[in-house]
Phi, psi and omega in degrees: 000134179242155182243134178224171176227167018249001188223157175254132181292159180296327179295319178291325178296318178299320179300311180297318182298330184265004180297324191302319178251023171067027183289341171264122188282329185203157174218125182281165179292343180276354183300132176257123179253126179263119192232120171289155190301325186287343179240016185299310184298312178299322181293319176300315181300317182295321180295316177298322177301314180299315181296320178298318179294321179296318179298317179301316184289344175285333181267118175242125183266143173275126189233138014275157181290158174294116185265126178294156168299164178062217193237019181296143178291152178276118189298325181298327179298319178295323177296316180293320177302321182285319192247332186212065190295341169237103190245151176275134180228152172240144184242164180303330183221150180082184185280165174294164183210173172262140174253124179252128190239343181273149187304307185292327180284327174297318176302317180297313182297318182285336186248346184271128181295352174285353173246124192248141170270321185300322181293326177297313178301317182292337184290341174060236186291346177286342183299127175299133184198160182275331185256169183287349179211160178269128172290165178301126184285156175298130185300338179282355187239008186264351182231164175253162174300151006275345184297327182298323183293334182299313183291319179298323181295326183291334182252003185299327183294327180285327186259003181287163188300316182293316179299322179294316181294330177292338181269351184299315180299324178292320178299316177298324179290316178297313180301319179295320179296319176297322179289323175306316181296320179295316180297322179295324178288321181090157183283158354280156179228142173282106182299330182294308182287323187279335185222306191300322179282312189292319184302302181291329179299315179295320183288319178297318179301320182291318179296317183286324183106029177276128177304139188305319181298341186269347198296313182286329178295317181298321180300320179301325179292338181281342191300319179299326180287321183284352175232039191297337178298332184250018179239164176276159179298323179301314179299316180292316182294322179294320180294318176300316182297318177301317180289323178296319179297319179296313183293323178300318179297321178296321178300316178297322180291321179291331179296323179278326183224078180293146179229184180270072182214173184294317181299317177299319175301313181297321178300320179296325176291323175298315182296333178267009179059034178265346178207144177284150179301321178299324179292319179297318178298317182296325176296315179299318180296317182297323177293319180297329182278001182276104175251014184301313184296322178298316179290323179293322177299313178300317179292322181295316181290327175299312182298313181299317183285345176257003175229074187301332178292321179291321178298318178296320181297317183292324176297325181281343186227061186298336178291347182267012180303321178298319176297318180299318181297319180296321178290322177294322178298320180289317192279326187255095186295137182282321189248143170301153185280073173207144180300122184213199182058232176263029184060033186293342179259017178250138174228164171240135180285133179265350181207165174294126180226132176269128177230122176052041175080007178242138179273122168271122184273152173307129180098347178285144171277147180229128176252130178257139176255100176292327176303315180291316181302322182283354175245015187287121183295340180287339186250321189243117174296136182049054190298337181266009176252148175267131179224099186296344178265010188295126170210144350293169183219077185281050180291166179235039180301331179259016180088194181199152176083200188295336178261016171308137184312121182289338181262020185297324180294322180292315179296318178301315181298314181297323180293317178299316182295319182297311180295314183296313183294319181294318180291325180289319188276336182249119184285330184214065182291139179214156171293140179269357176223159176302147185305321183284359174258002176289121181280144180241154184292143179233138176077019181248158179295319181250153184257146175173167176298137177283333177207153180212089181285124182233154176229172181203000000 
């Protein structure tokens, strides 16, 4: 590139003016920019910005990245945060997208109304995704405000802070009974099968209003959907249909015999024409499909048992269990780094938006990496280290903005109860096998140990 004087052509001025939001896609190295002395430095800076953006756009990463077993951070994400925080990616299916990796920019995408969920759902097969088809989306994520707020408001009473705290004693009772069963069997015990799966399954069933004899059976029906990347569309659709039919039968039962549960509450909203019956059924199915807490319990215990210094600190400071749970949520990513589930981490830009020096154009797909945001060195000191006493802890494990997980308070309470009860009841918990022999789930929407043999 060469520099001459004394004037800049109007075409080159338009080029420089449009650099900020990337409206000029490329500039060759042979471009001659005519620069008067008084604007030479800003023009040079603008030209360099354009060339840097052009270089970035030449590099397209194949996504999802190879995710290590267990919970090791993906090295490429740290590189992207430092050098290319808004990167172009291509996925196995659907259109290319932008990947956003820094904490503040992820917050912007998830919270700014210029980025839409509804348009992603409407895009169908164009949506960037890891699997060959889109599973049925979560009803809380298919619309944008203000319509989105209507559904959240209807379930707010069940998920509010007071309602959650009223459920804590019952959660402690159920957790204690499961631990009693483990102690009766004696070590070693697979913590995943004996506790991590059963505890949240029983609690979700209780909140929703699923009869206790059905709860573990219903969970088996969810497995094809929760591993849809490795299943056929026919298998996933059949599982969804079975769950919709089951929840529909429960709705009919609750209409005749209402109880103090979420489905009965939704039936009352149906009868007042505040929600369609299909929406109520979709809410029920989405709750049954939630295996996040089960995987998080397994991952949390794996982290604690492989970090004895942190485990000892928590034993010495049991009142800090809530802080410890927040750090475990930050440190132990729930999802493999690929768009999955209901495409909840994908948005479409409704307008041109500049993020980290790159213009996201209206109509572009944007993928957010919450895993990366939760390891951002700009926000978290020693971000790749676990510190159970870390405060403040502005992680985004439950998302951010209008589509923030509506059940986050309930999940936090269950996780606090699980960690507290397990540490209280077992004086010396240890892995019964070497850490590198713990098997991890493969091909599933959420990540966690497939088995966790423990002794005490």
